[in-house]
C-alpha positions, 0 to 999 in steps of 0.5 A: 597329063593329070589322072587326078584332073580326068578323075574330077572331070570324068569320074565314070571313066577314069576309076583312079584318083591318082596315077599308079606308082612304079612300085605298083607297076613293077608287081603288075608286070613281073613274072608274067613271061612278058619277055616272051610274049607275042600279043599283050592286051592292056585294059584301062592304061590311063596315063600309061604307067603300066604301058611303059612297064610292059613295053620296057619287058616285050621283045622285039616284034611283040604287039601291045593292044591297049584299050582306053575309053577316055579320049583325052587319055587315049590321045595321050598314050598315042603320043607317048607310046608310038608303037602301042596300038592304042584303041579308044573304046570300052573294054566291053567291046573286047572282042571286036578289038582283038582277033588273035590269042594274047598271051597276056592281059593287063588290066587297070580297070576299076573293077570294084566300082563296076556293076556286077554284070559288067564285071562278068561280061569283061572277064568273059571276053578276057578269057576268050581272047587269051591263049590256053597258057595265058596270064592275067593281072589287074590290082585292087586298092587294099581299102576296098578288099572286103567290100561285096564287089571286090569278094565278087571279082575274086569269086569270078576270077576263081570260077574263070581261071585254074590258078589265082592269087595275089602279091603282098600289100603295095604300100608305095602307091596311093592308096596302097594296093595289091595285085591280082594274078590268074593263070590257065583260063578254064572257058574255051574261047573262039581265039583260044589255041589261035597263035598270034601273028608272027611279026613281019 
């Protein structure tokens, strides 16, 4: 399925004009400890470029919950990744989809086109579902890095995580992008400290 077609059909639901590149997927998923994760949550998986990169790194028995608001993309994701738990819904309702502490949250959400209140609502729920050692990763397009929404988002990350940073620019992507990394959520949530259920 074409992400460009979905953008034209549902520009509010689909933040990207083109699918993310394999190079960006590598930058998004490297160094997160996915190889030892038990529960990972993905927000806004779209066509599943990051989903595939996550799945390739996960150990046997690990769970991946993917939250996708676009019904067509959610159906396509289910058909491609039968072992992924695809939830059709908004990341603003994240707490109702995840009842265990997650090791990693991977996000493809279009943060810079969101109202500030929505950014904060979602980020607060991300910190609540993450385990104390949890990590969060997302990306931003280079051309929007100095916009007010982008700077507001960066400040919100620094307020919520003890460690934040970003990767060098990933040029082989349309448009070029960089990856935000955040670790050690600072605000306690009702799921933090609860281990993910062991796989049967």
